[in-house]
N, C-alpha and C positions, 0 to 999 in steps of 0.2 A: 943272627945265626949263632954267634958266640954266646949270646944268653941262653940259648937253647943247649947248646952243648954242656955250658957250664951247670944248668939245671939237671941234665940228665946224669953228670958225673956226680952230683950231690945226691941224687936219689939212689944210685948205685951205691954209694958209700953207706948210706942210712940203712939200706935194706940189707947190706953185708954184715952191718952190726947188729942189726936185728936177729940175723941169722945166728951170729956167733953169741949174742946174748942168751938165745933160747937153748943153745947147746950147753953153755955154762950153767943155765939153771937146771938142765936136764942131768948134768953131772952132779951138782949139788944136791938136788932133791929128788930127781928121777922124774920130774914133771916139768911142763913148760906153762906157768899159769895164763889163762886168758887174759888177765888183768895187765900183764907185762907186755903181752903182743899187743893187745888193743892200744895201751898207751903207746906203745912204739909205732902202731899203726897210725894213730891220730897224729904224732908227731910228724910222720912224714907227708900225711895229708896237708897238715898245715903249711910245711914248708912249699908244698907243691901248689897248694891254693894261693898262698902268699904271692909265690912266684907268678901264679897266672893272674891274680889280681892285680899285681904290678903291672904287667903287660897290659890288661884291659883297662885299667885305669889311664894308663898313657894313652891308649887308643880313644877312650872316651874323651879324655882333655882335649885330644886334638880335634874330635869330632864337634866337641861343645863349642871349642874354639872357633871352628868353621861356621857352625850353625848360628853362633851369636853374632857373627859378620853378615849374616843374611837377613835382611830386613824383612823378607816376606815369612821367615819363620816366627809367626807370633803365638803367645799363649792361647790366643781365642780359637786358633787352628787347631790346636790339641785336645780343646775340651770336646766331650760328648754332648751332641745337641739336647737341649732341655726337652723333656716329654712334654706335648702339647695336651692341655685340658680340654675336655669335650664339654661343651656348653649346648644344652639343648633347649630349645625356645618352646613354652607350652602356652597355648593360646587358652584363654578363658572368657567368658562373657562377663563384663562388668556387673558388680554388685552395686546397690544402691546405697548401702550402709557400712561398707567395709573399705579401709584403705588399702593400696597396694602392699604396705608392709604386713598388715593382718593376713591378707590373703596369701603371702608368703608362708605364714605361721600355719595357715588351714592346710597349705600343700605339705608342709612338713608332717602334720598330724596324720594325714592321708597316707604318707609314706610309711609311718610307723606302724599303722593299721595294716596296709598291704603287705608290709614284709612278714607278718606274723601269720596272716591269712595264707599267704603263699607258702610258708613252712608247713601249715597244716592242711595243705591240698584243697583249699577252697577257690585257688585261682588256677586258669587253664591259660597259659601264656601262649601267645601266637609268635612271639619273637621274644628274644632274651633282652632283658632291660639294659640299657646303656648306662655304665657308671660315669659319673660326673655332675657338674653343676646343673641345675634347672632353673631357666629364668621365665617368668611368667609375663606373658604379653597379652594387654587388656583389650578386649574389642566391644563396640556397642551394640552390634548385630551379628548373628550367625552367618548372614551371607558374607559379610567382611571377613570373618574369622575362617571360614572355608575357602574363600578366595586365597588367603594368606597361606593357609596349608597347602593347596595346590600350587602356588607360586614359588613353594619353598621357603617362605619368609618365616614360618614357624615349623618345627618337627612334629610336635604332638598338638591334640585339641581335646581338652577336658570338657566333657559334655555329659548329658544324661543319657541312661541305658537305652531307652526306647528311641530318643532322638538319634543315637549313634546307630541302632538298628535299622532305623529309616534312611539314614545317609548312607550306610554300606549297602543296603539293598538298592539304592537309587545311584551310587556311585562305585562302579566296579574296582577301582584303584583304591578304595578305603578299606580298612579292617580295624577290628579292635585290637589294640596292644595287649589285652588280656581279657578274659571273661569270667564272671563268677560262676562257680559250679553250684547252682540251686539245687541240684538233685542231692547233693551230698547232706546227709544229716548234720545240722548246724550246732555246735556247742554253745556255751554261754557266751564266750568272747564273740564268736562269729554273729550271734543274734544281736549284741549289743553295738558293734561297730556298722554291720551292714543296715540296720535300720535306724542307726543314730549318726554317727559321725561320717560315715559314707553314703548317706542319703540325704535328699531334701524333700520336705512337703511342699505341696502348692495350694496356694488359698488366694480368696481375692482381697485386693488391697483398697482401702479407702481413707478418707481422712478423719482425724479425731473430730467429734462432733456430729459424725454420722453413724452413730452407734445403733439407732433403730433400723436403717437400711442393712448394715451388718448384721444385726439379729435375725432379719427377716431371710438373708441370704443363708445364713447359718443353719437355721432351722430348716430350710428347704434342703439344703446339703445332707444334713443329719437323716431327714426323713427319705431321701433318695439312696442313702447308703443302708439304711434299715429294711426299704422294700426291695432292694437289688437292683434298682434302676441304675446306680453309678456304675455298678459292676458291668451291667448290661451296655452301657454306654462306652466304658472303656474297652470291652470286648470288641464291640462293633467299629468304634471310631480310632481306637490306638493299635490294639493287637492285628486286626484285620488289615490295616494300612499297613503296618510294619511288613506284614506276610505278602504284600502285593496288592492289597484291595486300594481302591480310590478314595479319597477324602472328598465327599460331596458336602455342598452347603445344606444347612437345615434352616428353613424359613422361619423367621421370628413370629410369633402369634401376634395378631393385632386385637387389643382389647379396647373397645371403644370408651372414651372418656376417663382412661386409665392415665397415671402418671407415667412419664418415660423416664427412664434411667439410662444414661450413657455409659457405655462399658468399652473400655481399651483392649484390644488385642495387638499381638506384635508380629506373629508368624515366625518368631525366632527360636520356638521350640517344637518343630513338627514331630510327629502328628497330634500332640498335644494342643498346642496353639499354632494352628496352621493358616497360612494366607497363600491363596493361589497365585501364579505369575501375574493375573490380570487386577491383582489387589483385592479379590473377594475372598473373605474369609469362609472357611469351610471344615468339615469334620467335627473333632471333639468339642472344640470351643463353642461352635454354633450349636450343638447338640446340647450341651449341659446349660447354656443360656436360654434357649428356648424352653427346656424344662422347667428352669427357675422361673421364667417369666410367668409361665402357667400356673405354678404353685403359689407364687405371691401377689398375683394378680396386676401386674405392672409391665407395660412396653419396654423392650430393651432395644436401643440403638446401639450397634457396634460402630466403633471408631478405632481405625488402623494408625498404630503409632510406632516408632521405634522401641526396642527393649529399653535403651537408655533414657528414653523421653517419658518413660511412664510415670515417673515421679511429678515432672514439669507439668504434664496433661492432668494430672490430680490436683496439685497444688494451686493451678490456675483456673480450675474449675470447668475446664474443657470437657472432663469426664467426671462421673460420680464414682466409678470404680474401674480398677485394672482387673483384667482376667486373671493374672497370674503374679504372685510373689513368691519368693522361696523362704520357708520358715521351718521349724521343727516342733513338733506337738511334744516330742519326747523332751527337748530342751526346755519348753514352756513348763511341762509338768515337773521337771527337774528343778527349776527356779523357784517353784513354790514349796520345795520341802524345806523343813526347818534344818538347822545344823544337826539335831540329833537324828533326824530322818535319814539324812545323807550319811552319817556314820554307820548306821544300820544298813543301809544300802551297799555301802563299801563292804561291810563284813559280810553280806550274802555273796557279793560278786567274788570276793577273795576266796571263800568257801568252796565255790563252783569253776574257779578258773586256776590254771597253773600259776607259779610264781612269775613265770615271765609274761603272761598274759595280764595279769593284774598290775604288774609293774608298767607294761605298755599303755593301760588304760590310765594310770595315775600321770604318765609321760604326755600323753595326749592332752589331759586337762591342764598340765601346765603350759602345753604350747596354745591351747585355746580354751578359753573359759566357756564351757558347755552351757552355762547360764545364758550366755549372749548369742547362741548359735541360732536362737529363734527369731533374732531380728536382723541378721545379716544382710537382708535385701529389703528392709523397712525402714526408711528415713523417719528422722524424728517427726513427730506429730501426725503418725500414721497408725491405723489399726488393721486388723485382718480378720477374716472369717475364721471358721474351722476348716482344716484341709479338706480338699476333695480328692487328692490324687498324691502319690509319693511315687519316687524313682531313685535309683543308684546313680552314682557317680561313676562315670568310666572314662577311658582315654581312647581317642582314635587316631590313626596315623595312616600314612601313605604307605602301599605295598613296597 
């Protein structure tokens, strides 16, 4: 109380002096300068502040001393909790010729491409993307990956567009994370990434040394594309099934005295590669194989294997061919170009893209060598036919 009285008296004296000083200036110059007033005011504020600070410091010192004696007042208790990092687990089907580290790079390249496509309006998002780390989880079969998604062991599932449409049509709790707006006119960047880095071609896989059979299959596929048979089978056996139709088995023709070719199917990419619950292959795979059998004049026997077992079935001689392997015709063509031709290609791309688009293409190439994209699902010592089908890579999640 004595301190407060003393402070009050000091302030009163200072204010009185200020008033006198102002009158003195008024007498001498006829004006009280703002500088003089402000200096005096600051001095009074400093005194008051110093006195108040002294009082507060004393209180703080006492409080600090009390707190320091309290064992429960630790530094950790006063720290703000660290923000948790979101980690989303993304399921993918195992590739036959790519390491997990390389698949992480493919995922990064995919995100680079999708970011630009999203900015340019080629993506229709069903949910906003979750920021944070993405961790890939590999599965040998589609069934095991789907079970993991339903059980909450993974958050997302990377698959192909038609497979995703089929799964969403047959599972009410699944939906696309995003969908490509294929009605929108595509610029050069969209055409390059949608048909290249964000797609896979599908072809038959065989062992080296079986080039004669590979060529027979390839010639049949080329003829089927040329005369419209392949498009007809895609419409009837893939598009129709996605839209609610039923995948029905197509019987293999029997050619008396002809050689038999054993072909592995998996059921891991319905409706393109479909195997019914009773283990019977049906739909597009059987339709294509029946057509090829007739065109090459050989019997075809279908053998069901897991998708991860394709390579083993082939190398062991259990089968002569595998119905599908993932490849890229654009990558194969790109790898055949000379350095000069690649420079010319880049010049054309640069002239038909924005600076950001072209820089993204270069970043994607740094992340994944496009020359190698054609063999991501082809083990050493294997060969493939020309592609018979292509599809884009999409992501599915639970609603």
